[in-house]
PAZAPA-4460 file (N, C-alpha, C; in steps of 0.05 Angstrom, whole numbers, plus 32768, in hexadecimal, padded with zeros to 4 digits):
% residues 105
    n_x    n_y    n_z   ca_x   ca_y   ca_z    c_x    c_y    c_z   seq   type   mol
   82C2   8273   80AC   82CF   827C   8095   82BD   828F   8085     1      M     A
   82C6   82A6   807E   82B6   82B9   806F   82B5   82B1   8052     2      S     A
   82A0   82B9   8043   829F   82B3   8026   82B8   82BD   8017     3      P     A
   82C3   82D4   801F   82DA   82DF   8011   82F3   82CD   8014     4      E     A
   82F5   82BE   802A   830D   82AF   802F   830B   8292   8026     5      S     A
   82F5   828A   801A   82F2   826E   8011   8305   8269   7FFA     6      R     A
   8312   8252   7FFA   8325   824B   7FE5   8317   8237   7FD2     7      D     A
   8312   823F   7FB9   8305   822E   7FA6   8319   8224   7F90     8      H     A
   8332   8223   7F97   8346   8219   7F84   8340   81FC   7F7E     9      S     A
   8349   81F2   7F66   8343   81D7   7F5F   834A   81C2   7F74    10      P     A
   835E   81C6   7F84   8366   81B2   7F98   8352   81B1   7FAF    11      S     A
   8341   81C5   7FB3   832E   81C4   7FC9   8311   81C0   7FC0    12      T     A
   830C   81BD   7FA6   82F1   81BA   7F9C   82EC   819C   7F98    13      V     A
   82D8   8192   7FA5   82D1   8175   7FA2   82C2   8172   7F87    14      E     A
   82CB   815E   7F77   82BE   8158   7F5E   82B0   813D   7F5F    15      E     A
   8298   813C   7F55   8288   8124   7F56   827E   811E   7F3A    16      L     A
   8277   8105   7F35   8269   80FD   7F1C   824E   80F4   7F25    17      T     A
   8239   8101   7F1C   821D   80FA   7F22   8210   80F3   7F08    18      V     A
   820A   80D9   7F05   8201   80CE   7EEC   8214   80D6   7ED6    19      L     A
   820C   80E6   7EC2   821F   80EE   7EAD   822A   810A   7EB0    20      S     A
   8224   8117   7EC7   822C   8133   7ECB   8244   8135   7EDE    21      D     A
   8255   8149   7ED9   826B   814F   7EEB   8262   8165   7EFE    22      R     A
   8264   8160   7F18   825B   8173   7F2C   8272   817B   7F3D    23      V     A
   8276   8195   7F40   828B   81A0   7F51   827E   81AE   7F69    24      R     A
   8286   81A6   7F81   827B   81B3   7F99   828C   81CC   7F9F    25      V     A
   8280   81E3   7F98   828F   81FC   7F9B   828D   8206   7FB8    26      L     A
   8276   8202   7FC4   8272   820A   7FE0   8262   81F4   7FEE    27      T     A
   826E   81E6   8000   8260   81D0   800E   824F   81DB   8025    28      A     A
   823A   81CD   802B   8227   81D6   8041   8235   81D9   805B    29      G     A
   824A   81C9   8060   8258   81CA   807A   8265   81E5   807E    30      E     A
   826D   81F2   8068   827B   820C   806B   8267   8223   806D    31      S     A
   824D   821E   806A   8239   8233   806D   8226   822E   8083    32      T     A
   822D   821B   8094   821A   8214   80AA   8201   8207   80A0    33      G     A
   8203   81FB   8088   81EC   81EE   807D   81D7   8200   8070    34      G     A
   81DE   821A   806E   81CB   822D   8062   81C8   822A   8044    35      R     A
   81DD   8223   8036   81DC   821F   8019   81F4   8210   8010    36      Y     A
   81F3   8206   7FF7   820A   81FA   7FE9   820B   8204   7FCD    37      E     A
   8222   8204   7FC1   8225   820D   7FA5   8233   81F7   7F96    38      V     A
   8226   81EF   7F7F   8231   81DA   7F6E   8234   81E5   7F52    39      F     A
   8249   81DE   7F44   824C   81E3   7F28   8246   81C8   7F1A    40      E     A
   8234   81C8   7F07   822C   81B0   7EF9   8233   81B3   7EDC    41      V     A
   8244   81A0   7ED2   824B   819F   7EB6   823D   8187   7EAA    42      L     A
   8228   818C   7E9B   8218   8176   7E90   821A   8174   7E72    43      G     A
   8214   815D   7E67   8214   815A   7E4A   81F7   8154   7E41    44      T     A
   81F1   8159   7E28   81D6   8155   7E1D   81CC   813A   7E24    45      A     A
   81B4   8138   7E2E   81A8   811F   7E35   81AE   8115   7E51    46      G     A
   81C1   8123   7E5E   81C8   811B   7E7A   81B4   8127   7E8D    47      G     A
   81BE   8130   7EA4   81AD   813C   7EB8   81A3   8129   7ECD    48      G     A
   818D   8131   7EDA   8183   8122   7EF1   8167   8117   7EEA    49      A     A
   8161   80FE   7EF1   8146   80F3   7EED   8133   8100   7F00    50      P     A
   811A   80F8   7EFF   8105   8103   7F10   810E   8100   7F2E    51      L     A
   810E   8116   7F3C   8117   8117   7F58   810C   812F   7F66    52      H     A
   810F   8130   7F80   8109   8148   7F90   811D   814A   7FA7    53      S     A
   811E   8161   7FB3   8130   8166   7FCA   8120   8172   7FE1    54      H     A
   8129   816F   7FF9   811C   817C   8010   8127   8199   8013    55      P     A
   8132   81A5   7FFE   813C   81C0   7FFF   8136   81CE   7FE4    56      W     A
   8137   81E8   7FE4   8133   81F7   7FCC   814B   81F4   7FBA    57      D     A
   8147   81F7   7F9F   815D   81F3   7F8C   815B   820A   7F78    58      E     A
   8171   8217   7F73   8173   822C   7F5F   8188   8225   7F4A    59      D     A
   8182   822B   7F31   8195   8226   7F1B   819C   8241   7F0E    60      F     A
   81B6   8245   7F08   81BF   825C   7EF8   81CE   8250   7EE1    61      Y     A
   81C4   8254   7EC9   81D0   8247   7EB1   81E6   825A   7EA7    62      V     A
   81FE   824F   7EA7   8216   825E   7E9E   821E   8259   7E82    63      L     A
   8218   8241   7E78   821D   8239   7E5C   8208   8225   7E53    64      E     A
   8201   8225   7E3A   81F0   8210   7E30   81D2   8215   7E36    65      G     A
   81C3   8200   7E35   81A6   8201   7E39   819D   81E9   7E4A    66      T     A
   818B   81ED   7E5C   8180   81D7   7E6C   8162   81D7   7E6A    67      I     A
   8156   81BF   7E6D   8139   81BD   7E6F   8133   81B1   7E8A    68      Q     A
   811E   81BC   7E96   8115   81B2   7EB0   80F7   81AC   7EAD    69      I     A
   80EF   8193   7EB3   80D3   818B   7EB3   80CA   8189   7ED0    70      V     A
   80B5   8198   7ED7   80AA   8197   7EF2   808D   819F   7EF1    71      S     A
   807C   8191   7F00   8060   8198   7F00   8053   8195   7EE5    72      G     A
   805D   8183   7ED4   8052   817E   7EBA   8059   8193   7EA5    73      G     A
   806B   81A6   7EAC   8073   81BB   7E99   8091   81B8   7E94    74      K     A
   8098   81BB   7E7A   80B4   81BB   7E72   80BC   81D8   7E6D    75      M     A
   80D2   81E0   7E7A   80DD   81FB   7E76   80FA   81F9   7E6D    76      R     A
   8101   820B   7E5B   811D   820B   7E50   812A   8224   7E5A    77      T     A
   8143   8221   7E63   8153   8238   7E6D   816D   8239   7E5F    78      Y     A
   8175   8250   7E56   818E   8254   7E48   81A1   8265   7E58    79      G     A
   81B6   826D   7E4A   81CB   827D   7E57   81C0   8294   7E67    80      W     A
   81CB   8298   7E7F   81C4   82AE   7E91   81A8   82AB   7E9D    81      A     A
   819B   8294   7E9B   8181   8290   7EA7   8184   8287   7EC4    82      S     A
   8170   828D   7ED3   816E   8283   7EEF   8153   8276   7EF2    83      R     A
   8153   825F   7EFF   8139   8252   7F04   813A   8247   7F21    84      C     A
   8123   8248   7F2E   8122   8240   7F4A   810C   822B   7F4D    85      A     A
   8112   8216   7F5C   80FF   8201   7F62   80FE   81FD   7F80    86      Y     A
   80E7   81FC   7F8B   80E3   81FA   7FA8   80E5   81DD   7FB2    87      R     A
   80EA   81DA   7FCB   80EE   81C0   7FD7   80D6   81AE   7FD1    88      Q     A
   80DD   8194   7FCF   80C9   817F   7FCB   80BC   817F   7FB0    89      A     A
   80C2   8192   7F9E   80B7   8192   7F83   80C6   817E   7F72    90      L     A
   80B8   816C   7F66   80C4   8157   7F55   80CC   8163   7F3A    91      R     A
   80E4   815D   7F31   80EE   8168   7F18   8101   8156   7F0A    92      M     A
   8105   815B   7EEF   8119   814E   7EDF   812A   8165   7ED3    93      V     A
   8144   8161   7ED3   8157   8176   7ECA   8167   8169   7EB3    94      F     A
   8167   8176   7E9B   8175   816B   7E84   8183   8180   7E74    95      T     A
   819E   817F   7E71   81AC   8190   7E5E   81A3   8188   7E41    96      P     A
   819F   819C   7E30   8194   8195   7E15   81A6   819C   7DFE    97      V     A
   81BA   81AC   7E01   81CC   81B3   7DEB   81E2   819E   7DE8    98      Q     A
   81EB   819A   7DCF   8201   8188   7DCB   821B   818F   7DDA    99      P     A
   821F   81AA   7DDD   8237   81B3   7DEC   8232   81AF   7E09   100      A     A
   8247   81AE   7E19   8244   81AC   7E36   8233   81C3   7E41   101      P     A
   8225   81BD   7E56   8214   81D0   7E64   8221   81D6   7E7F   102      N     A
   8222   81EE   7E87   822E   81F6   7EA1   8219   8205   7EB1   103      L     A
   8213   81FC   7EC8   8200   820B   7ED9   8209   820A   7EF6   104      S     A
   8200   821D   7F06   8205   821E   7F23   81EA   8217   7F30   105      L     A
***
């Protein structure tokens, strides 16, 4: 299936609840041969993910709100239109910080 023909209508998008965040699977790894996945994360202030790591690279694109990521002993804040990249096996904490919902890919 080509990227142009993917159907992302609400009936085909898997929605998950991960801790306090709503996660929508926009592109599953199965449809890309495992090359990548795309998730939309709607988080609320104080939510996010506790200290963790992945065996894959992770990129964030902040579409609304503000997030903080702590990794390597450094806290970084990212707002609207920011992109941040974290490499595999790097331990990190991800937290939305604004009272309004946060939306990131």
